[in-house]
SEBA-900628 format. One record per residue (C-alpha): residue number from 1; x, y, z; residue in three letters. Coordinates in steps of 0.2 Angstrom, whole numbers, always signed. Layout:
BEGIN
{seq=NUM, east=X, north=Y, up=Z, type=ALA} $
...
! end
This chain:
BEGIN
{seq=1, east=+4, north=-290, up=+10, type=MET} $
{seq=2, east=+6, north=-272, up=+17, type=LYS} $
{seq=3, east=-6, north=-264, up=+27, type=SER} $
{seq=4, east=-15, north=-248, up=+20, type=LYS} $
{seq=5, east=-7, north=-232, up=+32, type=LYS} $
{seq=6, east=-19, north=-223, up=+39, type=ARG} $
{seq=7, east=-20, north=-202, up=+41, type=GLU} $
{seq=8, east=-13, north=-195, up=+57, type=ARG} $
{seq=9, east=-26, north=-185, up=+67, type=LYS} $
{seq=10, east=-15, north=-179, up=+82, type=PHE} $
{seq=11, east=+3, north=-178, up=+87, type=GLY} $
{seq=12, east=+17, north=-173, up=+77, type=LYS} $
{seq=13, east=+15, north=-183, up=+62, type=GLY} $
{seq=14, east=-1, north=-176, up=+58, type=SER} $
{seq=15, east=+6, north=-158, up=+56, type=ARG} $
{seq=16, east=+18, north=-153, up=+42, type=ALA} $
{seq=17, east=+26, north=-137, up=+35, type=CYS} $
{seq=18, east=+15, north=-129, up=+20, type=ARG} $
{seq=19, east=+29, north=-126, up=+9, type=ARG} $
{seq=20, east=+42, north=-140, up=+11, type=CYS} $
{seq=21, east=+32, north=-153, up=+20, type=GLY} $
{seq=22, east=+44, north=-155, up=+37, type=ARG} $
{seq=23, east=+37, north=-161, up=+54, type=HIS} $
{seq=24, east=+51, north=-153, up=+66, type=ASP} $
{seq=25, east=+52, north=-134, up=+71, type=GLY} $
{seq=26, east=+34, north=-131, up=+64, type=LEU} $
{seq=27, east=+28, north=-111, up=+69, type=ILE} $
{seq=28, east=+10, north=-114, up=+71, type=ARG} $
{seq=29, east=+5, north=-97, up=+80, type=SER} $
{seq=30, east=-8, north=-88, up=+71, type=TYR} $
{seq=31, east=-12, north=-104, up=+59, type=GLY} $
{seq=32, east=+4, north=-101, up=+50, type=LEU} $
{seq=33, east=+11, north=-120, up=+48, type=TYR} $
{seq=34, east=+28, north=-116, up=+42, type=TYR} $
{seq=35, east=+44, north=-125, up=+49, type=CYS} $
{seq=36, east=+56, north=-111, up=+56, type=ARG} $
{seq=37, east=+68, north=-113, up=+40, type=GLN} $
{seq=38, east=+53, north=-108, up=+28, type=CYS} $
{seq=39, east=+48, north=-95, up=+41, type=PHE} $
{seq=40, east=+65, north=-86, up=+39, type=ARG} $
{seq=41, east=+63, north=-86, up=+19, type=GLU} $
{seq=42, east=+43, north=-78, up=+19, type=VAL} $
{seq=43, east=+41, north=-70, up=+35, type=GLY} $
{seq=44, east=+45, north=-53, up=+29, type=ARG} $
{seq=45, east=+32, north=-57, up=+14, type=LYS} $
{seq=46, east=+19, north=-62, up=+27, type=LEU} $
{seq=47, east=+22, north=-46, up=+36, type=GLY} $
{seq=48, east=+32, north=-50, up=+51, type=PHE} $
{seq=49, east=+46, north=-37, up=+55, type=LYS} $
{seq=50, east=+64, north=-44, up=+63, type=LYS} $
{seq=51, east=+69, north=-33, up=+79, type=TYR} $
{seq=52, east=+85, north=-37, up=+84, type=SER} $
! end
């Protein structure tokens, strides 16, 4: 009999990218919750500019 998985309340496993679901490289500033790869694709649409 397998035990039921519980929801994480804190730590790396509790937060995931809202676009692809990754837990690594998460940008949490300003409540974004995008991984860095998705942020590169979506950042311009959100109003962020690349300065260099």
